[in-house]
C-alpha positions as semicolon CSV with decimal commas, in nm:
position;residue;x (nm);y (nm);z (nm)
1;M;-0,941;-1,281;-1,852
2;R;-0,666;-1,289;-1,577
3;R;-0,452;-1,131;-1,818
4;N;-0,652;-0,823;-1,891
5;F;-0,719;-0,818;-1,507
6;E;-0,358;-0,751;-1,479
7;I;-0,292;-0,536;-1,738
8;L;-0,576;-0,309;-1,610
9;G;-0,443;-0,322;-1,227
10;M;-0,074;-0,239;-1,412
11;C;-0,213;0,099;-1,578
12;A;-0,437;0,199;-1,281
13;A;-0,158;0,190;-1,081
14;W;0,121;0,321;-1,218
15;F;-0,118;0,626;-1,338
16;A;-0,230;0,688;-0,989
17;V;0,151;0,679;-0,866
18;L;0,294;0,890;-1,146
19;A;-0,015;1,122;-1,135
20;Q;0,057;1,170;-0,787
21;L;0,449;1,236;-0,852
22;Y;0,354;1,500;-1,074
23;L;0,093;1,715;-0,904
24;I;0,324;1,711;-0,581
25;L;0,613;1,846;-0,849
26;Q;0,377;2,082;-0,983
27;D;0,274;2,211;-0,615
28;G;0,630;2,346;-0,593
29;E;0,586;2,373;-0,203
30;T;0,876;2,282;-0,135
31;A;1,266;2,246;-0,306
32;L;1,254;1,899;-0,582
33;V;1,447;1,682;-0,287
34;E;1,249;1,761;-0,015
35;S;0,893;1,713;-0,273
36;L;1,064;1,411;-0,399
37;L;1,142;1,252;0,003
38;R;0,786;1,342;0,090
39;F;0,648;1,190;-0,204
40;I;0,802;0,837;-0,112
41;S;0,703;0,909;0,282
42;Y;0,360;0,799;0,208
43;F;0,222;0,447;0,272
44;T;-0,003;0,513;-0,010
45;I;0,237;0,571;-0,239
46;L;0,495;0,305;-0,149
47;T;0,204;0,040;-0,123
48;N;0,069;0,112;-0,464
49;T;0,394;0,100;-0,620
50;L;0,454;-0,241;-0,477
51;V;0,095;-0,345;-0,629
52;A;0,224;-0,158;-0,976
53;L;0,522;-0,405;-0,986
54;L;0,346;-0,665;-0,860
55;F;0,119;-0,681;-1,201
56;T;0,428;-0,577;-1,441
57;T;0,574;-0,903;-1,325
58;R;0,269;-1,047;-1,418
59;V;0,217;-0,855;-1,685
60;F;0,625;-0,912;-1,890
61;G;0,701;-1,170;-1,694
62;A;0,986;-0,994;-1,513
63;D;1,326;-1,116;-1,426
64;Q;1,233;-1,393;-1,124
65;K;1,609;-1,302;-0,970
66;R;1,587;-0,927;-0,986
67;L;1,218;-0,930;-0,913
68;A;1,215;-1,238;-0,655
69;L;1,009;-1,041;-0,427
70;F;0,721;-1,001;-0,637
71;H;0,721;-1,401;-0,733
72;Q;0,665;-1,503;-0,381
73;R;0,388;-1,767;-0,338
74;A;0,232;-1,478;-0,032
75;A;0,329;-1,127;-0,212
76;P;0,010;-1,112;-0,406
77;M;-0,175;-1,184;-0,010
78;A;0,066;-0,931;0,176
79;L;0,034;-0,660;-0,120
80;T;-0,392;-0,733;-0,069
81;S;-0,338;-0,699;0,310
82;F;-0,129;-0,333;0,261
83;I;-0,359;-0,192;0,015
84;L;-0,676;-0,260;0,196
85;V;-0,539;-0,063;0,489
86;V;-0,451;0,198;0,321
87;G;-0,799;0,187;0,155
88;S;-0,964;0,152;0,501
89;V;-0,747;0,429;0,681
90;Y;-0,863;0,668;0,375
91;Q;-1,213;0,584;0,418
92;F;-1,258;0,573;0,762
93;V;-1,011;0,841;0,906
94;L;-0,855;1,052;0,653
95;R;-1,118;1,100;0,413
96;D;-1,305;1,401;0,546
97;L;-1,009;1,560;0,597
98;W;-0,994;1,724;0,265
99;A;-1,201;1,762;-0,053
100;P;-0,985;1,762;-0,368
101;T;-1,069;1,829;-0,691
102;G;-0,997;1,754;-1,061
103;L;-0,658;1,534;-1,101
104;Q;-0,627;1,526;-0,739
105;M;-0,990;1,390;-0,705
106;V;-0,958;1,095;-0,953
107;V;-0,581;1,024;-0,824
108;D;-0,693;0,977;-0,487
109;E;-1,014;0,797;-0,562
110;L;-0,753;0,524;-0,742
111;L;-0,523;0,547;-0,491
112;H;-0,738;0,469;-0,208
113;T;-1,082;0,302;-0,312
114;I;-1,022;0,186;-0,701
115;I;-0,667;-0,020;-0,645
116;P;-0,776;-0,156;-0,333
117;V;-1,078;-0,309;-0,469
118;L;-0,888;-0,466;-0,770
119;M;-0,623;-0,594;-0,591
120;Y;-0,875;-0,769;-0,355
121;V;-1,064;-0,886;-0,642
122;Y;-0,787;-0,999;-0,883
123;W;-0,619;-1,216;-0,521
124;L;-0,944;-1,366;-0,447
125;M;-1,011;-1,494;-0,858
126;F;-0,679;-1,569;-0,943
127;C;-0,431;-1,609;-0,625
128;S;-0,668;-1,715;-0,322
129;R;-0,597;-2,073;-0,394
130;V;-0,221;-2,076;-0,390
131;A;-0,102;-2,214;-0,062
132;V;0,031;-1,932;0,150
133;E;0,267;-2,048;0,495
134;W;0,207;-1,821;0,774
135;K;0,593;-1,758;0,824
136;Q;0,642;-1,644;0,433
137;L;0,353;-1,415;0,504
138;S;0,468;-1,272;0,855
139;K;0,754;-1,165;0,721
140;W;0,588;-0,916;0,506
141;L;0,550;-0,733;0,799
142;L;0,921;-0,595;0,789
143;F;0,772;-0,373;0,548
144;P;0,478;-0,155;0,739
145;L;0,766;-0,179;1,049
146;G;1,015;-0,050;0,894
147;Y;0,767;0,270;0,745
148;V;0,680;0,331;1,099
149;V;1,065;0,363;1,199
150;F;1,147;0,512;0,910
151;T;0,849;0,756;0,961
152;L;0,952;0,886;1,263
153;V;1,307;0,954;1,245
154;R;1,281;1,127;0,946
155;G;1,001;1,304;1,122
156;H;1,214;1,389;1,404
157;F;1,497;1,590;1,150
158;S;1,230;1,719;0,900
159;G;0,951;1,848;1,116
160;F;0,752;1,676;0,854
161;Y;0,515;1,352;0,917
162;P;0,302;1,228;0,627
163;Y;-0,019;1,150;0,835
164;P;-0,175;1,356;1,105
165;F;-0,235;1,041;1,338
166;L;0,183;1,005;1,292
167;N;0,250;1,338;1,376
168;V;0,455;1,367;1,721
169;A;0,509;1,734;1,741
170;E;0,130;1,801;1,780
171;L;0,021;1,427;1,928
172;G;0,312;1,323;2,160
173;F;0,529;1,003;2,133
174;G;0,255;0,803;2,315
175;S;-0,051;0,903;2,117
176;V;0,143;0,846;1,801
177;L;0,287;0,495;1,940
178;L;-0,037;0,359;1,985
179;N;-0,199;0,502;1,656
180;S;0,048;0,288;1,494
181;C;-0,019;-0,010;1,695
182;F;-0,389;0,012;1,584
183;V;-0,318;0,027;1,224
184;L;-0,064;-0,250;1,261
185;L;-0,318;-0,445;1,457
186;L;-0,535;-0,366;1,168
187;M;-0,323;-0,473;0,915
188;L;-0,224;-0,825;1,095
189;L;-0,632;-0,898;1,159
190;I;-0,680;-0,833;0,771
191;M;-0,391;-1,060;0,675
192;A;-0,466;-1,309;0,879
193;A;-0,852;-1,269;0,721
194;L;-0,695;-1,360;0,430
195;Y;-0,501;-1,622;0,549
196;V;-0,798;-1,805;0,678
197;L;-1,006;-1,702;0,362
198;G;-0,722;-1,847;0,149
199;K;-0,684;-2,185;0,279
200;L;-1,133;-2,243;0,292
201;L;-1,119;-2,166;-0,077
202;R;-0,819;-2,372;-0,123
203;P;-0,930;-2,725;-0,276
204;K;-0,939;-3,025;-0,042
205;Q;-0,661;-3,226;-0,093
C-alpha cells in the first residue's frame, strides 16, 4: 500500500508541476527566460517540486548521496508542513482572487488541495512515527526564509511579485514584512503541531 501511495503522489505532483510549466510557457506573455524565472518564483511550485522529488526518491530508491536531503528523517514532516501552508494560504487568501477553468483549474486543485492532502495522509500513515529531533526539523525553515529574501530581492529589480501579499510596490515594505511574518508563523505553528503529533503517535519505549 505504501508503494502505491508513493507512486500516486509522485505522478500527481510531477503532472501538476509540469502542466503548470506548460501553461505558463503557452501563455507567452513574457520572454522564455522571464517565464521560467516567474515559474520558479512561486513557493507553490517549489514546494510541490520538493514533494515530487521526495516521492520519486521513495519510489526509485534514488542515490542517497546525491539526494541526501530527501532521505533525512525530518524531510517528510518538513515538506508536509510547507505543503499544508501552501494549501491553507490558497484556500483562505488566494482562492477568491481568480476563477481558473479547464486544465488550469485541474492543476490548481492538484497543487493547492489534492497534493497537500495526499502529503499529509502519507506522512500520517507512514512517516509520523519516525523519531525526529526539533533541531533537525527547524533547519528546514531556512527554505522559506531564503524564499522570502529571494522574492523581495528579485521583485525589487524585476517588478514581479508572485503573490499579492508580497507586492512591495503596492503594499509597502512594512506591510509585506508583516505578511511574511504571519505566513512564517503559520508555517512554524503547523510544523510544531506535526512535531507534537508525531511524538504522541510514536510508540512508547
